[in-house]
PDB file of N, CA, C and O in Angstrom:
ATOM      1  N   MET A   1     -35.058-169.668 155.823  1.00  0.00           N
ATOM      2  CA  MET A   1     -34.039-170.556 155.325  1.00  0.00           C
ATOM      3  C   MET A   1     -33.229-169.825 154.262  1.00  0.00           C
ATOM      4  O   MET A   1     -33.785-169.094 153.443  1.00  0.00           O
ATOM      5  N   PHE A   2     -31.937-170.022 154.279  1.00  0.00           N
ATOM      6  CA  PHE A   2     -31.032-169.314 153.372  1.00  0.00           C
ATOM      7  C   PHE A   2     -30.407-170.295 152.394  1.00  0.00           C
ATOM      8  O   PHE A   2     -29.855-171.319 152.797  1.00  0.00           O
ATOM      9  N   PHE A   3     -30.496-169.979 151.111  1.00  0.00           N
ATOM     10  CA  PHE A   3     -29.866-170.781 150.073  1.00  0.00           C
ATOM     11  C   PHE A   3     -28.787-169.956 149.403  1.00  0.00           C
ATOM     12  O   PHE A   3     -29.015-168.805 149.030  1.00  0.00           O
ATOM     13  N   SER A   4     -27.619-170.542 149.251  1.00  0.00           N
ATOM     14  CA  SER A   4     -26.556-169.814 148.556  1.00  0.00           C
ATOM     15  C   SER A   4     -26.514-170.288 147.104  1.00  0.00           C
ATOM     16  O   SER A   4     -26.678-171.473 146.816  1.00  0.00           O
ATOM     17  N   ILE A   5     -26.296-169.354 146.219  1.00  0.00           N
ATOM     18  CA  ILE A   5     -26.228-169.654 144.791  1.00  0.00           C
ATOM     19  C   ILE A   5     -24.787-169.484 144.350  1.00  0.00           C
ATOM     20  O   ILE A   5     -24.179-168.437 144.576  1.00  0.00           O
ATOM     21  N   CYS A   6     -24.251-170.496 143.731  1.00  0.00           N
ATOM     22  CA  CYS A   6     -22.865-170.463 143.262  1.00  0.00           C
ATOM     23  C   CYS A   6     -22.868-170.184 141.759  1.00  0.00           C
ATOM     24  O   CYS A   6     -23.438-170.951 140.983  1.00  0.00           O
ATOM     25  N   TYR A   7     -22.246-169.109 141.360  1.00  0.00           N
ATOM     26  CA  TYR A   7     -22.140-168.772 139.943  1.00  0.00           C
ATOM     27  C   TYR A   7     -20.765-169.178 139.434  1.00  0.00           C
ATOM     28  O   TYR A   7     -19.751-168.865 140.057  1.00  0.00           O
ATOM     29  N   SER A   8     -20.732-169.857 138.329  1.00  0.00           N
ATOM     30  CA  SER A   8     -19.481-170.300 137.737  1.00  0.00           C
ATOM     31  C   SER A   8     -18.900-169.181 136.886  1.00  0.00           C
ATOM     32  O   SER A   8     -19.638-168.407 136.276  1.00  0.00           O
ATOM     33  N   THR A   9     -17.577-169.099 136.848  1.00  0.00           N
ATOM     34  CA  THR A   9     -16.933-168.086 136.021  1.00  0.00           C
ATOM     35  C   THR A   9     -16.814-168.558 134.577  1.00  0.00           C
ATOM     36  O   THR A   9     -16.610-167.744 133.677  1.00  0.00           O
ATOM     37  N   ARG A  10     -16.941-169.887 134.342  1.00  0.00           N
ATOM     38  CA  ARG A  10     -16.894-170.415 132.984  1.00  0.00           C
ATOM     39  C   ARG A  10     -18.208-170.121 132.272  1.00  0.00           C
ATOM     40  O   ARG A  10     -19.254-169.985 132.905  1.00  0.00           O
ATOM     41  N   MET A  11     -18.138-170.025 130.937  1.00  0.00           N
ATOM     42  CA  MET A  11     -19.360-169.828 130.153  1.00  0.00           C
ATOM     43  C   MET A  11     -20.134-171.126 130.059  1.00  0.00           C
ATOM     44  O   MET A  11     -19.546-172.208 130.052  1.00  0.00           O
ATOM     45  N   SER A  12     -21.409-171.025 129.989  1.00  0.00           N
ATOM     46  CA  SER A  12     -22.268-172.187 129.827  1.00  0.00           C
ATOM     47  C   SER A  12     -22.080-172.775 128.434  1.00  0.00           C
ATOM     48  O   SER A  12     -21.697-172.069 127.501  1.00  0.00           O
ATOM     49  N   GLN A  13     -22.350-174.067 128.299  1.00  0.00           N
ATOM     50  CA  GLN A  13     -22.256-174.714 126.992  1.00  0.00           C
ATOM     51  C   GLN A  13     -23.504-174.437 126.155  1.00  0.00           C
ATOM     52  O   GLN A  13     -23.520-174.735 124.961  1.00  0.00           O
ATOM     53  N   ASP A  14     -24.549-173.871 126.764  1.00  0.00           N
ATOM     54  CA  ASP A  14     -25.763-173.550 126.026  1.00  0.00           C
ATOM     55  C   ASP A  14     -25.552-172.292 125.191  1.00  0.00           C
ATOM     56  O   ASP A  14     -25.024-171.291 125.675  1.00  0.00           O
ATOM     57  N   ARG A  15     -25.967-172.359 123.949  1.00  0.00           N
ATOM     58  CA  ARG A  15     -25.871-171.214 123.056  1.00  0.00           C
ATOM     59  C   ARG A  15     -27.251-170.933 122.469  1.00  0.00           C
ATOM     60  O   ARG A  15     -28.044-171.849 122.249  1.00  0.00           O
ATOM     61  N   LEU A  16     -27.525-169.650 122.221  1.00  0.00           N
ATOM     62  CA  LEU A  16     -28.786-169.283 121.590  1.00  0.00           C
ATOM     63  C   LEU A  16     -28.684-169.556 120.100  1.00  0.00           C
ATOM     64  O   LEU A  16     -27.694-169.208 119.457  1.00  0.00           O
ATOM     65  N   ILE A  17     -29.714-170.179 119.563  1.00  0.00           N
ATOM     66  CA  ILE A  17     -29.750-170.468 118.136  1.00  0.00           C
ATOM     67  C   ILE A  17     -31.095-170.027 117.573  1.00  0.00           C
ATOM     68  O   ILE A  17     -32.058-169.843 118.317  1.00  0.00           O
ATOM     69  N   ARG A  18     -31.154-169.860 116.261  1.00  0.00           N
ATOM     70  CA  ARG A  18     -32.397-169.516 115.574  1.00  0.00           C
ATOM     71  C   ARG A  18     -32.835-170.716 114.764  1.00  0.00           C
ATOM     72  O   ARG A  18     -32.026-171.332 114.071  1.00  0.00           O
ATOM     73  N   VAL A  19     -34.118-171.052 114.847  1.00  0.00           N
ATOM     74  CA  VAL A  19     -34.681-172.108 114.012  1.00  0.00           C
ATOM     75  C   VAL A  19     -35.809-171.505 113.189  1.00  0.00           C
ATOM     76  O   VAL A  19     -36.613-170.727 113.705  1.00  0.00           O
ATOM     77  N   GLN A  20     -35.870-171.863 111.904  1.00  0.00           N
ATOM     78  CA  GLN A  20     -36.856-171.298 110.992  1.00  0.00           C
ATOM     79  C   GLN A  20     -37.775-172.389 110.473  1.00  0.00           C
ATOM     80  O   GLN A  20     -37.339-173.506 110.195  1.00  0.00           O
ATOM     81  N   SER A  21     -39.038-172.055 110.347  1.00  0.00           N
ATOM     82  CA  SER A  21     -40.053-172.991 109.879  1.00  0.00           C
ATOM     83  C   SER A  21     -39.862-173.291 108.393  1.00  0.00           C
ATOM     84  O   SER A  21     -39.460-172.429 107.611  1.00  0.00           O
ATOM     85  N   SER A  22     -40.162-174.537 108.030  1.00  0.00           N
ATOM     86  CA  SER A  22     -40.099-174.908 106.615  1.00  0.00           C
ATOM     87  C   SER A  22     -41.383-174.501 105.887  1.00  0.00           C
ATOM     88  O   SER A  22     -41.395-174.419 104.659  1.00  0.00           O
ATOM     89  N   ALA A  23     -42.472-174.244 106.638  1.00  0.00           N
ATOM     90  CA  ALA A  23     -43.744-173.870 106.022  1.00  0.00           C
ATOM     91  C   ALA A  23     -43.876-172.368 105.789  1.00  0.00           C
ATOM     92  O   ALA A  23     -44.602-171.942 104.890  1.00  0.00           O
ATOM     93  N   SER A  24     -43.182-171.563 106.591  1.00  0.00           N
ATOM     94  CA  SER A  24     -43.235-170.109 106.433  1.00  0.00           C
ATOM     95  C   SER A  24     -41.888-169.533 106.867  1.00  0.00           C
ATOM     96  O   SER A  24     -40.924-170.273 107.063  1.00  0.00           O
ATOM     97  N   LYS A  25     -41.828-168.223 107.015  1.00  0.00           N
ATOM     98  CA  LYS A  25     -40.583-167.570 107.428  1.00  0.00           C
ATOM     99  C   LYS A  25     -40.533-167.330 108.942  1.00  0.00           C
ATOM    100  O   LYS A  25     -39.710-166.544 109.411  1.00  0.00           O
ATOM    101  N   HIS A  26     -41.386-167.986 109.695  1.00  0.00           N
ATOM    102  CA  HIS A  26     -41.440-167.804 111.146  1.00  0.00           C
ATOM    103  C   HIS A  26     -40.150-168.298 111.788  1.00  0.00           C
ATOM    104  O   HIS A  26     -39.654-169.373 111.450  1.00  0.00           O
ATOM    105  N   ILE A  27     -39.601-167.499 112.729  1.00  0.00           N
ATOM    106  CA  ILE A  27     -38.337-167.826 113.391  1.00  0.00           C
ATOM    107  C   ILE A  27     -38.557-167.897 114.892  1.00  0.00           C
ATOM    108  O   ILE A  27     -39.266-167.070 115.467  1.00  0.00           O
ATOM    109  N   VAL A  28     -37.942-168.894 115.524  1.00  0.00           N
ATOM    110  CA  VAL A  28     -37.987-169.066 116.971  1.00  0.00           C
ATOM    111  C   VAL A  28     -36.555-169.103 117.474  1.00  0.00           C
ATOM    112  O   VAL A  28     -35.697-169.733 116.855  1.00  0.00           O
ATOM    113  N   ILE A  29     -36.284-168.429 118.600  1.00  0.00           N
ATOM    114  CA  ILE A  29     -34.960-168.456 119.211  1.00  0.00           C
ATOM    115  C   ILE A  29     -35.017-169.417 120.390  1.00  0.00           C
ATOM    116  O   ILE A  29     -35.893-169.303 121.247  1.00  0.00           O
ATOM    117  N   THR A  30     -34.082-170.365 120.433  1.00  0.00           N
ATOM    118  CA  THR A  30     -34.046-171.368 121.488  1.00  0.00           C
ATOM    119  C   THR A  30     -32.600-171.623 121.879  1.00  0.00           C
ATOM    120  O   THR A  30     -31.686-171.006 121.332  1.00  0.00           O
ATOM    121  N   ARG A  31     -32.390-172.540 122.835  1.00  0.00           N
ATOM    122  CA  ARG A  31     -31.035-172.854 123.284  1.00  0.00           C
ATOM    123  C   ARG A  31     -30.622-174.246 122.835  1.00  0.00           C
ATOM    124  O   ARG A  31     -31.454-175.132 122.643  1.00  0.00           O
ATOM    125  N   LYS A  32     -29.309-174.416 122.670  1.00  0.00           N
ATOM    126  CA  LYS A  32     -28.769-175.714 122.291  1.00  0.00           C
ATOM    127  C   LYS A  32     -27.466-175.920 123.059  1.00  0.00           C
ATOM    128  O   LYS A  32     -26.638-175.012 123.127  1.00  0.00           O
ATOM    129  N   ASN A  33     -27.279-177.103 123.635  1.00  0.00           N
ATOM    130  CA  ASN A  33     -26.040-177.421 124.322  1.00  0.00           C
ATOM    131  C   ASN A  33     -25.027-177.888 123.278  1.00  0.00           C
ATOM    132  O   ASN A  33     -25.163-178.979 122.724  1.00  0.00           O
ATOM    133  N   LYS A  34     -24.017-177.067 123.009  1.00  0.00           N
ATOM    134  CA  LYS A  34     -23.053-177.358 121.947  1.00  0.00           C
ATOM    135  C   LYS A  34     -22.162-178.550 122.289  1.00  0.00           C
ATOM    136  O   LYS A  34     -21.609-179.181 121.388  1.00  0.00           O
ATOM    137  N   LYS A  35     -22.014-178.867 123.570  1.00  0.00           N
ATOM    138  CA  LYS A  35     -21.139-179.965 123.962  1.00  0.00           C
ATOM    139  C   LYS A  35     -21.780-181.325 123.682  1.00  0.00           C
ATOM    140  O   LYS A  35     -21.092-182.263 123.279  1.00  0.00           O
ATOM    141  N   THR A  36     -23.088-181.435 123.893  1.00  0.00           N
ATOM    142  CA  THR A  36     -23.764-182.714 123.717  1.00  0.00           C
ATOM    143  C   THR A  36     -24.442-182.849 122.350  1.00  0.00           C
ATOM    144  O   THR A  36     -24.611-183.965 121.858  1.00  0.00           O
ATOM    145  N   VAL A  37     -24.831-181.730 121.730  1.00  0.00           N
ATOM    146  CA  VAL A  37     -25.506-181.763 120.423  1.00  0.00           C
ATOM    147  C   VAL A  37     -24.606-181.071 119.418  1.00  0.00           C
ATOM    148  O   VAL A  37     -24.465-179.848 119.448  1.00  0.00           O
ATOM    149  N   GLN A  38     -23.989-181.848 118.520  1.00  0.00           N
ATOM    150  CA  GLN A  38     -23.031-181.257 117.594  1.00  0.00           C
ATOM    151  C   GLN A  38     -23.565-181.171 116.174  1.00  0.00           C
ATOM    152  O   GLN A  38     -22.889-180.627 115.301  1.00  0.00           O
ATOM    153  N   ARG A  39     -24.741-181.684 115.925  1.00  0.00           N
ATOM    154  CA  ARG A  39     -25.349-181.583 114.605  1.00  0.00           C
ATOM    155  C   ARG A  39     -26.313-180.394 114.593  1.00  0.00           C
ATOM    156  O   ARG A  39     -26.592-179.802 115.636  1.00  0.00           O
ATOM    157  N   LYS A  40     -26.814-180.053 113.417  1.00  0.00           N
ATOM    158  CA  LYS A  40     -27.794-178.969 113.327  1.00  0.00           C
ATOM    159  C   LYS A  40     -29.117-179.438 113.898  1.00  0.00           C
ATOM    160  O   LYS A  40     -29.532-180.576 113.679  1.00  0.00           O
ATOM    161  N   LEU A  41     -29.770-178.563 114.625  1.00  0.00           N
ATOM    162  CA  LEU A  41     -31.013-178.895 115.300  1.00  0.00           C
ATOM    163  C   LEU A  41     -32.181-178.889 114.321  1.00  0.00           C
ATOM    164  O   LEU A  41     -32.257-178.037 113.436  1.00  0.00           O
ATOM    165  N   GLU A  42     -33.088-179.843 114.487  1.00  0.00           N
ATOM    166  CA  GLU A  42     -34.292-179.931 113.659  1.00  0.00           C
ATOM    167  C   GLU A  42     -35.446-180.328 114.576  1.00  0.00           C
ATOM    168  O   GLU A  42     -35.430-181.412 115.158  1.00  0.00           O
ATOM    169  N   LEU A  43     -36.445-179.458 114.708  1.00  0.00           N
ATOM    170  CA  LEU A  43     -37.564-179.665 115.621  1.00  0.00           C
ATOM    171  C   LEU A  43     -38.888-179.647 114.868  1.00  0.00           C
ATOM    172  O   LEU A  43     -39.003-179.031 113.808  1.00  0.00           O
ATOM    173  N   THR A  44     -39.883-180.327 115.423  1.00  0.00           N
ATOM    174  CA  THR A  44     -41.242-180.222 114.902  1.00  0.00           C
ATOM    175  C   THR A  44     -42.041-179.408 115.908  1.00  0.00           C
ATOM    176  O   THR A  44     -42.235-179.829 117.048  1.00  0.00           O
ATOM    177  N   LYS A  45     -42.501-178.244 115.479  1.00  0.00           N
ATOM    178  CA  LYS A  45     -43.227-177.335 116.356  1.00  0.00           C
ATOM    179  C   LYS A  45     -44.446-176.774 115.605  1.00  0.00           C
ATOM    180  O   LYS A  45     -44.568-176.913 114.388  1.00  0.00           O
ATOM    181  N   TYR A  46     -45.339-176.139 116.370  1.00  0.00           N
ATOM    182  CA  TYR A  46     -46.502-175.492 115.778  1.00  0.00           C
ATOM    183  C   TYR A  46     -46.088-174.154 115.185  1.00  0.00           C
ATOM    184  O   TYR A  46     -45.446-173.346 115.858  1.00  0.00           O
ATOM    185  N   ASP A  47     -46.445-173.918 113.947  1.00  0.00           N
ATOM    186  CA  ASP A  47     -46.156-172.664 113.267  1.00  0.00           C
ATOM    187  C   ASP A  47     -47.415-171.804 113.282  1.00  0.00           C
ATOM    188  O   ASP A  47     -48.394-172.149 112.621  1.00  0.00           O
ATOM    189  N   PRO A  48     -47.417-170.678 114.030  1.00  0.00           N
ATOM    190  CA  PRO A  48     -48.618-169.841 114.111  1.00  0.00           C
ATOM    191  C   PRO A  48     -48.938-169.109 112.806  1.00  0.00           C
ATOM    192  O   PRO A  48     -50.089-168.731 112.591  1.00  0.00           O
ATOM    193  N   VAL A  49     -47.960-168.901 111.938  1.00  0.00           N
ATOM    194  CA  VAL A  49     -48.207-168.224 110.667  1.00  0.00           C
ATOM    195  C   VAL A  49     -48.933-169.162 109.707  1.00  0.00           C
ATOM    196  O   VAL A  49     -49.921-168.776 109.082  1.00  0.00           O
ATOM    197  N   ALA A  50     -48.440-170.397 109.593  1.00  0.00           N
ATOM    198  CA  ALA A  50     -49.065-171.377 108.705  1.00  0.00           C
ATOM    199  C   ALA A  50     -50.232-172.101 109.383  1.00  0.00           C
ATOM    200  O   ALA A  50     -51.016-172.774 108.715  1.00  0.00           O
ATOM    201  N   ARG A  51     -50.344-171.966 110.685  1.00  0.00           N
ATOM    202  CA  ARG A  51     -51.388-172.589 111.508  1.00  0.00           C
ATOM    203  C   ARG A  51     -51.411-174.111 111.355  1.00  0.00           C
ATOM    204  O   ARG A  51     -52.471-174.720 111.210  1.00  0.00           O
ATOM    205  N   LYS A  52     -50.219-174.707 111.392  1.00  0.00           N
ATOM    206  CA  LYS A  52     -50.092-176.166 111.375  1.00  0.00           C
ATOM    207  C   LYS A  52     -48.705-176.531 111.924  1.00  0.00           C
ATOM    208  O   LYS A  52     -47.862-175.660 112.140  1.00  0.00           O
ATOM    209  N   ARG A  53     -48.487-177.817 112.141  1.00  0.00           N
ATOM    210  CA  ARG A  53     -47.180-178.269 112.586  1.00  0.00           C
ATOM    211  C   ARG A  53     -46.204-178.223 111.422  1.00  0.00           C
ATOM    212  O   ARG A  53     -46.548-178.565 110.291  1.00  0.00           O
ATOM    213  N   ALA A  54     -44.970-177.793 111.717  1.00  0.00           N
ATOM    214  CA  ALA A  54     -43.955-177.700 110.677  1.00  0.00           C
ATOM    215  C   ALA A  54     -42.599-178.071 111.259  1.00  0.00           C
ATOM    216  O   ALA A  54     -42.400-178.054 112.474  1.00  0.00           O
ATOM    217  N   THR A  55     -41.674-178.405 110.375  1.00  0.00           N
ATOM    218  CA  THR A  55     -40.313-178.699 110.784  1.00  0.00           C
ATOM    219  C   THR A  55     -39.534-177.399 110.845  1.00  0.00           C
ATOM    220  O   THR A  55     -39.531-176.622 109.891  1.00  0.00           O
ATOM    221  N   TYR A  56     -38.873-177.163 111.974  1.00  0.00           N
ATOM    222  CA  TYR A  56     -38.029-175.994 112.160  1.00  0.00           C
ATOM    223  C   TYR A  56     -36.585-176.451 112.075  1.00  0.00           C
ATOM    224  O   TYR A  56     -36.183-177.393 112.757  1.00  0.00           O
ATOM    225  N   LYS A  57     -35.794-175.771 111.225  1.00  0.00           N
ATOM    226  CA  LYS A  57     -34.393-176.124 111.044  1.00  0.00           C
ATOM    227  C   LYS A  57     -33.507-174.966 111.492  1.00  0.00           C
ATOM    228  O   LYS A  57     -33.863-173.797 111.345  1.00  0.00           O
ATOM    229  N   GLU A  58     -32.355-175.316 112.038  1.00  0.00           N
ATOM    230  CA  GLU A  58     -31.413-174.321 112.532  1.00  0.00           C
ATOM    231  C   GLU A  58     -30.856-173.496 111.375  1.00  0.00           C
ATOM    232  O   GLU A  58     -30.497-174.039 110.329  1.00  0.00           O
ATOM    233  N   ILE A  59     -30.787-172.165 111.575  1.00  0.00           N
ATOM    234  CA  ILE A  59     -30.231-171.260 110.571  1.00  0.00           C
ATOM    235  C   ILE A  59     -29.146-170.411 111.216  1.00  0.00           C
ATOM    236  O   ILE A  59     -29.046-170.339 112.441  1.00  0.00           O
ATOM    237  N   LYS A  60     -28.335-169.767 110.381  1.00  0.00           N
ATOM    238  CA  LYS A  60     -27.261-168.910 110.889  1.00  0.00           C
ATOM    239  C   LYS A  60     -27.811-167.564 111.328  1.00  0.00           C
ATOM    240  O   LYS A  60     -28.843-167.105 110.837  1.00  0.00           O
ATOM    241  N   TRP A  61     -27.096-166.935 112.272  1.00  0.00           N
ATOM    242  CA  TRP A  61     -27.403-165.568 112.667  1.00  0.00           C
ATOM    243  C   TRP A  61     -26.910-164.638 111.583  1.00  0.00           C
ATOM    244  O   TRP A  61     -25.867-164.885 110.977  1.00  0.00           O
ATOM    245  N   LYS A  62     -27.643-163.577 111.332  1.00  0.00           N
ATOM    246  CA  LYS A  62     -27.220-162.578 110.358  1.00  0.00           C
ATOM    247  C   LYS A  62     -26.882-161.285 111.109  1.00  0.00           C
ATOM    248  O   LYS A  62     -27.598-160.903 112.035  1.00  0.00           O
ATOM    249  N   GLY A  63     -25.828-160.631 110.727  1.00  0.00           N
ATOM    250  CA  GLY A  63     -25.448-159.383 111.359  1.00  0.00           C
ATOM    251  C   GLY A  63     -24.481-159.592 112.503  1.00  0.00           C
ATOM    252  O   GLY A  63     -23.781-160.603 112.565  1.00  0.00           O
ATOM    253  N   LYS A  64     -24.447-158.617 113.418  1.00  0.00           N
ATOM    254  CA  LYS A  64     -23.479-158.630 114.514  1.00  0.00           C
ATOM    255  C   LYS A  64     -23.969-159.410 115.737  1.00  0.00           C
ATOM    256  O   LYS A  64     -23.264-159.467 116.744  1.00  0.00           O
ATOM    257  N   GLY A  65     -25.136-160.000 115.674  1.00  0.00           N
ATOM    258  CA  GLY A  65     -25.729-160.659 116.834  1.00  0.00           C
ATOM    259  C   GLY A  65     -25.013-161.895 117.332  1.00  0.00           C
ATOM    260  O   GLY A  65     -25.294-162.332 118.449  1.00  0.00           O
ATOM    261  N   GLY A  66     -24.118-162.478 116.585  1.00  0.00           N
ATOM    262  CA  GLY A  66     -23.408-163.640 117.093  1.00  0.00           C
ATOM    263  C   GLY A  66     -23.183-164.631 116.083  1.00  0.00           C
ATOM    264  O   GLY A  66     -22.592-165.674 116.363  1.00  0.00           O
TER     265      GLY A  66
END
């Protein structure tokens, strides 16, 4: 069976963002849809450095990365 994949020439609305733990300096890179989510992202995730659940808040990229 053959499936064709259609690639769009437009850029996706998903952007890579960095979120940092409030308990330590641990950083996770994830995606965010800029069209539907216009506020700063705030997630509750497990922090392996602090070894507990922590709030991760969106931070700016530093340097030439974007």
